[in-house]
VOGU-3710 file (C-alpha; in Angstrom, 3 decimals, decimal comma):
1> maaskrvvwk> 111,478/172,023/139,331  108,334/171,965/137,184  108,468/171,273/133,461  108,452/174,299/131,203  104,994/175,142/129,877  106,566/176,959/126,945  105,941/175,016/123,756  109,093/174,300/121,761  107,328/172,545/118,883  103,850/171,436/117,847
11> gaisfglvni> 103,013/168,524/115,598  101,868/164,925/115,842  103,200/161,500/116,712  102,571/159,199/113,777  102,708/155,393/113,832  100,698/153,187/111,510  97,390/154,946/110,937  97,427/156,580/114,373  98,047/160,329/114,617  98,462/161,933/118,068
21> pvalhtavse> 98,670/165,767/118,135  101,290/166,759/120,722  103,319/169,678/122,010  107,001/169,483/122,914  108,271/171,030/126,175  111,792/171,328/127,563  112,453/168,747/130,277  115,818/169,985/131,531  117,511/173,289/132,301  121,173/174,113/131,986
31> sgvdfdlldk> 123,120/174,685/135,184  126,704/175,163/136,231  129,059/178,069/136,663  128,519/180,802/134,081  131,820/182,633/133,662  132,073/185,955/131,837  135,297/186,812/130,033  137,017/190,074/130,985  140,095/191,972/129,848  142,315/191,738/132,937
41> rtmervgykr> 143,910/195,116/132,150  140,678/197,105/132,202  138,073/194,677/133,640  135,969/195,283/130,540  133,818/192,515/129,101  135,149/190,532/126,151  132,599/189,863/123,406  132,418/187,606/120,404  132,300/188,863/116,836  131,674/187,183/113,490
51> inkatgeeie> 134,747/187,992/111,461  135,486/187,634/107,743  138,582/185,428/107,894  140,020/186,911/104,711  139,650/190,628/105,546  139,402/190,542/109,347  136,297/192,746/109,166  133,200/192,208/111,289  130,192/190,891/109,344  126,598/191,998/109,928
61> pdnivraiay> 124,138/189,113/110,561  122,139/189,991/107,416  125,202/189,267/105,270  125,763/185,783/106,659  124,370/182,783/104,761  124,449/179,018/105,283  126,643/176,977/102,966  127,926/173,422/102,588  131,423/172,679/101,328  131,001/170,887/97,984
71> drqqyvvlsd> 134,621/170,730/96,865  137,891/172,396/97,843  137,157/176,124/98,237  133,721/175,625/96,640  130,448/175,992/98,503  126,768/175,545/97,798  124,671/178,246/99,494  121,309/177,152/100,934  118,582/179,488/102,153  116,365/178,696/105,155
81> eeiqsrlahs> 113,415/178,410/102,755  115,222/175,799/100,634  116,105/173,779/103,725  112,531/173,969/105,016  111,134/172,862/101,652  113,027/169,570/101,896  111,811/168,997/105,450  108,240/170,288/105,054  106,517/167,078/106,147  109,072/166,079/108,765
91> tqtidiesfv> 108,871/169,416/110,561  105,316/168,639/111,697  105,518/164,954/112,553  107,325/162,571/114,849  107,403/159,521/112,592  107,772/156,314/114,591  109,545/153,877/112,308  109,910/150,947/114,691  109,635/149,791/118,291  112,655/148,362/120,107
101> eladiplvyy> 113,381/146,951/123,549  114,084/149,961/125,769  116,950/148,094/127,466  118,614/147,568/124,062  119,407/151,283/123,539  122,984/151,909/124,779  123,383/154,861/127,149  125,911/156,573/124,859  123,080/157,249/122,382  120,991/159,358/124,791
111> erpyylsplg> 121,382/163,111/124,320  118,512/165,377/125,475  114,959/164,757/126,791  111,720/166,648/126,088  108,245/166,147/127,517  105,345/165,479/125,157  101,839/166,629/126,075  98,624/165,793/124,161  96,773/168,495/122,260  93,026/168,812/121,746
121> qagkaysllr> 91,184/165,512/122,034  94,327/163,363/121,794  94,339/162,294/125,458  93,024/158,761/124,872  95,425/157,979/122,017  98,269/159,486/124,053  97,399/157,240/127,034  97,103/154,207/124,749  100,618/154,694/123,361  102,060/155,364/126,819
131> etlvrtkrag> 100,500/152,282/128,435  101,439/150,085/125,481  105,071/151,131/125,812  104,957/150,445/129,556  103,473/146,959/129,145  105,766/145,927/126,288  108,878/147,648/127,720  109,462/149,147/124,296  110,569/152,541/122,970  109,323/154,087/119,759
141> iarvvihtkq> 112,191/155,038/117,460  111,380/158,088/115,350  112,713/161,008/113,372  111,854/164,600/114,270  112,932/167,989/112,931  113,583/170,753/115,478  114,964/174,121/114,346  115,797/172,946/110,805  117,762/169,967/112,104  116,619/166,365/111,904
151> hlaaivpqgr> 117,140/164,166/114,952  116,838/160,503/115,735  114,650/160,107/118,823  113,160/157,582/121,228  109,680/157,958/122,708  109,624/156,417/126,187  107,081/156,430/129,042  107,866/158,105/132,358  105,067/158,156/134,896  102,039/159,728/133,207
161> alvlvllrwa> 104,189/161,424/130,579  105,671/160,441/127,267  109,251/161,621/126,910  110,946/162,281/123,595  114,682/161,652/124,015  116,925/162,925/121,237  119,420/160,246/120,271  122,819/160,494/118,628  123,181/159,040/115,134  125,191/155,841/114,804
171> dqirsaedla> 128,053/157,587/112,967  128,479/159,941/115,947  129,292/157,114/118,350  132,928/156,188/118,738  133,806/152,557/119,304  135,471/151,373/122,527  137,143/148,439/120,774  140,537/150,144/120,553  140,668/150,895/124,300  142,741/148,720/126,620
181> lpeatdlnqk> 139,800/147,267/128,575  140,303/144,340/130,985  138,623/140,963/130,770  136,737/139,506/133,757  138,732/136,271/133,746  141,130/137,344/136,518  138,346/137,882/139,084  137,717/135,181/141,688  134,424/134,248/143,324  135,403/135,711/146,707
191> elaiadqlve> 136,054/139,134/145,190  132,782/139,024/143,281  130,802/137,916/146,348  132,182/140,674/148,572  131,701/143,266/145,827  128,060/142,117/145,512  127,577/142,568/149,277  129,133/146,035/149,159  126,839/147,105/146,321  123,856/145,668/148,213
201> tmsepwqper> 124,656/147,639/151,382  125,098/150,833/149,354  121,867/150,354/147,378  118,898/152,647/147,980  115,930/154,051/146,044  116,768/156,616/143,357  116,501/160,053/144,996  117,989/162,594/142,563  117,277/165,530/144,894  119,975/164,200/147,218
211> yedrfraqvm> 122,640/165,035/144,673  123,733/168,522/143,730  126,437/170,291/141,765  128,964/170,666/144,583  131,471/172,441/142,373  128,953/175,151/141,513  128,013/175,578/145,183  131,668/175,881/146,183  132,439/178,405/143,450  129,400/180,524/144,333
221> alveekartg> 130,387/180,441/148,023  133,819/181,658/146,978  132,255/184,444/144,924  130,072/185,444/147,901  133,085/185,520/150,206  135,147/187,679/147,853  132,234/190,042/147,285  131,671/190,386/151,035  135,270/190,750/152,247  137,091/192,139/149,242
231> hieavkgsea> 139,793/189,485/149,580  140,156/185,746/149,949  142,031/183,581/152,398  144,456/181,008/151,047  142,692/177,670/150,720  144,549/174,823/152,302  144,945/171,802/150,095  144,950/168,205/151,141  147,919/167,214/153,271  150,662/165,670/151,200
241> gpaggegaqi> 152,570/162,689/152,420  156,269/162,968/153,314  158,666/163,090/150,425  160,500/159,915/149,657  159,831/157,045/152,059  158,086/153,855/151,128  156,881/153,163/147,638  153,263/152,573/146,673  151,582/149,760/148,571  149,913/146,968/146,628
251> idltellrrs> 146,574/146,306/148,352  144,786/143,014/147,811  141,467/143,614/146,025  139,582/141,244/148,308  140,938/143,021/151,396  140,013/146,424/149,940  136,457/145,260/149,274  136,190/143,728/152,761  137,298/147,004/154,380  134,757/148,943/152,352
261> learkkdqha> 131,990/146,529/153,328  132,910/146,678/157,036  133,005/150,475/156,979  129,605/150,548/155,301  128,102/148,191/157,908  129,487/150,296/160,759  127,972/153,382/159,197  124,585/151,647/158,881  124,718/150,451/162,506  125,477/153,999/163,652
271> kqaskrkkpg> 122,487/155,329/161,685  120,191/152,652/163,127  121,369/153,414/166,671  120,699/157,089/166,063  117,146/156,306/164,902  116,482/154,173/168,003  117,486/157,044/170,285  114,468/158,547/172,056  113,442/162,114/171,100  115,218/164,638/173,304
281> ekdkdlsl> 117,677/162,043/174,629  121,237/163,374/174,779  124,453/161,454/174,318  126,133/160,489/177,584  129,033/162,698/178,553  132,099/160,515/178,129  134,604/163,233/179,009  136,855/162,639/182,011
//
């Protein structure tokens, strides 16, 4: 899917004395199952209304203002113009404040990517920043305002493009320190060695097109079936084991890894044998 040519924002990347005019484009699109809400009694659509919580009355958009709670039951009302006045400079610039090792940014900070494209005669400066980031393996950490909201962001190279990735602020990240996470001290070298082999046999180049939203495809197939037939067959679930019987088996981790590795090797051998088969050659008939 091609990047959107629609410009979300125009401004300039600023670092040191360098100014690079750029445009911001959406890099991702939302997908998934889009459910509508209906009243099951009448099959009429259910909408959303903005309601005055004190009176229960619906409020017209023109009568709604932005406000920040200042004290208990006390608010300070801010107009869009007042908000913009405080962010006047920031709304037009992506201010790079520092450069950090790209590998040092934890994954939990990444939120949403945008493509940056150069404007006017900014191609050379754009290329210079991109290639510098590639060679130094750095990311530019900046602040940017989009739709009256300031974001922390990282500018990273991807192919011929610069990508602006919105980051979460530090106070938005929850710590994992309170979770019951295991240490690595109880792992032995045999388990680690077999696990390494299993990962190696399952490794392949990154091909994102191989992966799809299976849940969405299954739901849409179900919708198609119901629309076509007017009814739906009962879906059989996975077969449950017999009630009672033996308790849960404790499987040795090394044995589990070894089985996985053997199954993976058999699968690879089968694929290689299939590739060696001559075009048009049929499998031998093994039936009696």
